[in-house]
N, CA, C and O of each residue as an XYZ file, in Angstrom:
292
protein
N       9.102      0.952     -0.898
C       8.589      0.600     -2.206
C       9.713      0.792     -3.220
O      10.371      1.832     -3.255
N       9.915     -0.221     -4.033
C      10.929     -0.100     -5.076
C      10.267      0.257     -6.412
O       9.045      0.378     -6.498
N      11.086      0.424     -7.446
C      10.580      0.833     -8.759
C       9.558     -0.154     -9.324
O       8.560      0.255     -9.916
N       9.808     -1.449     -9.142
C       8.895     -2.458     -9.676
C       7.547     -2.419     -8.960
O       6.504     -2.552     -9.600
N       7.557     -2.239     -7.643
C       6.300     -2.136     -6.892
C       5.515     -0.905     -7.340
O       4.293     -0.961     -7.478
N       6.208      0.193     -7.565
C       5.547      1.403     -8.052
C       4.979      1.169     -9.448
O       3.843      1.553     -9.725
N       5.748      0.551    -10.321
C       5.279      0.271    -11.679
C       4.008     -0.571    -11.655
O       3.042     -0.278    -12.359
N       4.023     -1.628    -10.831
C       2.849     -2.508    -10.722
C       1.645     -1.762    -10.159
O       0.521     -1.942    -10.626
N       1.885     -0.923     -9.154
C       0.798     -0.157     -8.536
C       0.139      0.773     -9.546
O      -1.087      0.856     -9.619
N       0.958      1.466    -10.319
C       0.426      2.397    -11.309
C      -0.250      1.658    -12.462
O      -1.220      2.153    -13.036
N       0.258      0.480    -12.799
C      -0.282     -0.275    -13.936
C      -1.675     -0.831    -13.666
O      -2.545     -0.777    -14.536
N      -1.893     -1.369    -12.455
C      -3.199     -2.006    -12.215
C      -4.084     -1.268    -11.215
O      -5.216     -1.688    -10.974
N      -3.587     -0.172    -10.626
C      -4.424      0.634     -9.746
C      -4.599      0.094     -8.343
O      -5.360      0.653     -7.554
N      -3.899     -0.993     -8.019
C      -3.905     -1.518     -6.648
C      -2.484     -1.455     -6.121
O      -1.535     -1.766     -6.841
N      -2.334     -1.051     -4.862
C      -0.999     -0.850     -4.309
C      -0.280     -2.186     -4.143
O      -0.803     -3.124     -3.541
N       0.921     -2.246     -4.687
C       1.784     -3.420     -4.588
C       2.940     -3.091     -3.652
O       3.529     -2.014     -3.736
N       3.256     -4.010     -2.774
C       4.355     -3.855     -1.821
C       5.422     -4.898     -2.095
O       5.154     -5.920     -2.728
N       6.643     -4.637     -1.614
C       7.699     -5.635     -1.676
C       8.002     -6.091     -0.261
O       8.321     -5.275      0.604
N       7.904     -7.390     -0.023
C       8.214     -7.965      1.283
C       9.675     -8.376      1.305
O      10.079     -9.273      0.564
N      10.470     -7.731      2.146
C      11.882     -8.106      2.247
C      12.040     -9.477      2.879
O      12.949    -10.220      2.507
N      11.181     -9.833      3.825
C      11.310    -11.140      4.492
C      10.981    -12.291      3.547
O      11.589    -13.358      3.641
N      10.030    -12.089      2.641
C       9.673    -13.132      1.668
C      10.381    -12.953      0.333
O      10.361    -13.842     -0.518
N      11.009    -11.793      0.159
C      11.674    -11.442     -1.105
C      10.709    -11.591     -2.280
O      11.043    -12.181     -3.308
N       9.505    -11.045     -2.106
C       8.485    -11.169     -3.146
C       7.524     -9.984     -3.069
O       7.421     -9.318     -2.038
N       6.832     -9.736     -4.160
C       5.831     -8.677     -4.221
C       4.478     -9.204     -3.760
O       4.171    -10.383     -3.937
N       3.671     -8.326     -3.167
C       2.329     -8.717     -2.734
C       1.403     -7.508     -2.786
O       1.842     -6.361     -2.701
N       0.119     -7.793     -2.926
C      -0.903     -6.756     -2.918
C      -1.826     -6.987     -1.735
O      -2.282     -8.105     -1.494
N      -2.091     -5.926     -1.006
C      -3.034     -5.989      0.105
C      -4.376     -6.453     -0.428
O      -4.903     -5.888     -1.386
N      -4.925     -7.482      0.192
C      -6.246     -7.949     -0.173
C      -6.287     -9.160     -1.078
O      -7.365     -9.707     -1.314
N      -5.151     -9.599     -1.592
C      -5.161    -10.775     -2.463
C      -5.697    -12.007     -1.745
O      -6.323    -12.864     -2.368
N      -5.456    -12.102     -0.440
C      -6.004    -13.240      0.311
C      -7.167    -12.826      1.210
O      -8.114    -13.594      1.378
N      -7.113    -11.625      1.789
C      -8.143    -11.188      2.742
C      -9.348    -10.533      2.079
O     -10.435    -10.506      2.657
N      -9.167    -10.010      0.883
C     -10.230     -9.244      0.242
C     -10.249     -7.782      0.651
O     -11.056     -7.009      0.134
N      -9.377     -7.391      1.569
C      -9.298     -6.011      2.052
C      -8.331     -5.236      1.157
O      -7.163     -5.049      1.499
N      -8.828     -4.796      0.028
C      -7.983     -4.234     -1.018
C      -7.719     -2.746     -0.847
O      -8.456     -2.042     -0.158
N      -6.651     -2.282     -1.490
C      -6.294     -0.870     -1.516
C      -6.231     -0.421     -2.973
O      -5.344     -0.829     -3.722
N      -7.189      0.430     -3.365
C      -7.261      0.937     -4.730
C      -6.637      2.331     -4.770
O      -7.095      3.247     -4.088
N      -5.613      2.474     -5.556
C      -4.834      3.702     -5.633
C      -5.672      4.844     -6.192
O      -6.276      4.716     -7.257
N      -5.707      5.970     -5.464
C      -6.439      7.140     -5.946
C      -5.518      8.313     -6.256
O      -5.868      9.181     -7.057
N      -4.333      8.347     -5.622
C      -3.411      9.465     -5.842
C      -2.024      9.081     -5.351
O      -1.881      8.347     -4.373
N      -1.000      9.586     -6.042
C       0.387      9.404     -5.613
C       1.066     10.764     -5.645
O       1.077     11.436     -6.676
N       1.631     11.166     -4.517
C       2.417     12.397     -4.430
C       3.858     12.024     -4.111
O       4.118     11.027     -3.438
N       4.786     12.831     -4.600
C       6.203     12.626     -4.308
C       6.720     13.883     -3.613
O       6.299     14.995     -3.933
N       7.640     13.699     -2.658
C       8.161     14.851     -1.921
C       9.163     15.631     -2.773
O       9.521     15.210     -3.873
N       9.608     16.774     -2.247
C      10.479     17.681     -2.999
C      11.840     17.075     -3.327
O      12.476     17.496     -4.294
N      12.301     16.099     -2.548
C      13.577     15.433     -2.821
C      13.420     14.239     -3.753
O      14.410     13.705     -4.254
N      12.193     13.822     -3.984
C      11.946     12.689     -4.863
C      12.266     11.348     -4.244
O      12.464     10.365     -4.958
N      12.319     11.292     -2.893
C      12.665     10.024     -2.248
C      11.570      9.488     -1.318
O      11.781      8.496     -0.620
N      10.406     10.138     -1.309
C       9.279      9.677     -0.492
C       8.001      9.752     -1.329
O       7.743     10.743     -2.011
N       7.209      8.679     -1.260
C       5.908      8.656     -1.923
C       4.807      8.668     -0.876
O       4.920      8.016      0.162
N       3.751      9.405     -1.150
C       2.549      9.380     -0.327
C       1.433      8.860     -1.219
O       1.033      9.520     -2.177
N       0.935      7.674     -0.898
C      -0.115      7.069     -1.703
C      -1.438      7.168     -0.966
O      -1.546      6.775      0.195
N      -2.432      7.691     -1.642
C      -3.783      7.720     -1.104
C      -4.559      6.600     -1.772
O      -4.454      6.378     -2.978
N      -5.339      5.899     -0.960
C      -6.061      4.736     -1.466
C      -7.518      4.768     -1.039
O      -7.885      5.435     -0.071
N      -8.333      4.043     -1.771
C      -9.683      3.712     -1.326
C      -9.550      2.341     -0.680
O      -9.302      1.350     -1.366
N      -9.714      2.283      0.636
C      -9.535      1.052      1.399
C     -10.852      0.290      1.473
O     -11.871      0.837      1.894
N     -10.826     -0.962      1.066
C     -11.984     -1.846      1.188
C     -11.691     -2.807      2.335
O     -10.782     -3.630      2.234
N     -12.454     -2.710      3.426
C     -12.199     -3.549      4.597
C     -11.085     -2.974      5.454
O     -10.690     -1.819      5.295
N     -10.588     -3.796      6.360
C      -9.552     -3.372      7.309
C      -8.205     -3.215      6.614
O      -7.863     -3.988      5.720
N      -7.446     -2.207      7.035
C      -6.087     -2.029      6.523
C      -5.079     -2.752      7.413
O      -4.054     -3.236      6.931
N      -5.371     -2.825      8.704
C      -4.453     -3.422      9.674
C      -4.743     -4.914      9.860
O      -5.887     -5.357      9.760
N      -3.694     -5.666     10.128
C      -3.867     -7.106     10.359
C      -4.656     -7.390     11.637
O      -5.092     -8.521     11.854
N      -4.843     -6.366     12.492
C      -5.637     -6.529     13.710
C      -7.122     -6.289     13.452
O      -7.939     -6.383     14.369
N      -7.470     -5.976     12.199
C      -8.871     -5.801     11.840
C      -9.384     -4.378     11.939
O     -10.584     -4.147     11.787
N      -8.505     -3.416     12.191
C      -8.911     -2.013     12.290
C      -8.696     -1.296     10.957
O      -7.955     -1.767     10.094
N      -9.352     -0.161     10.812
C      -9.266      0.603      9.568
C      -7.850      1.082      9.285
O      -7.444      1.173      8.126
N      -7.090      1.392     10.346
C      -5.730      1.903     10.204
C      -4.815      1.223     11.210
O      -5.268      0.765     12.259
N      -3.541      1.158     10.894
C      -2.545      0.649     11.845
C      -2.130      1.746     12.826
O      -1.388      1.480     13.772
N      -2.601      2.971     12.610
C      -2.218      4.110     13.435
C      -3.394      4.559     14.295
O      -3.900      5.670     14.138
N      -3.824      3.689     15.205
C      -4.962      3.986     16.069
C      -4.560      4.418     17.475
O      -5.406      4.875     18.243
N      -3.288      4.281     17.822
C      -2.827      4.612     19.176
C      -2.210      6.001     19.209
O      -1.439      6.373     18.324
N      -2.558      6.761     20.236
C      -2.015      8.099     20.421
C      -0.897      8.030     21.443
O      -1.032      7.364     22.469
N       0.211      8.715     21.169
C       1.356      8.740     22.087
C       1.191      9.889     23.047
O       2.042     10.099     23.910
């Protein structure tokens, strides 16, 4: 996430991402309706990692599951 994506996320309350492959910003749910509403943002002690908590509406993963982290190693 870059500064502009963070600014947009904080401004409208929906998480904005930057796609390097498309070189453009996007919000989860703009086409699918599976939106992510920002509820909290934490920053680590070095100031180089963000942890965003969201209220997820619908699936978060493109496979239709609630999370992309469903597999255990």
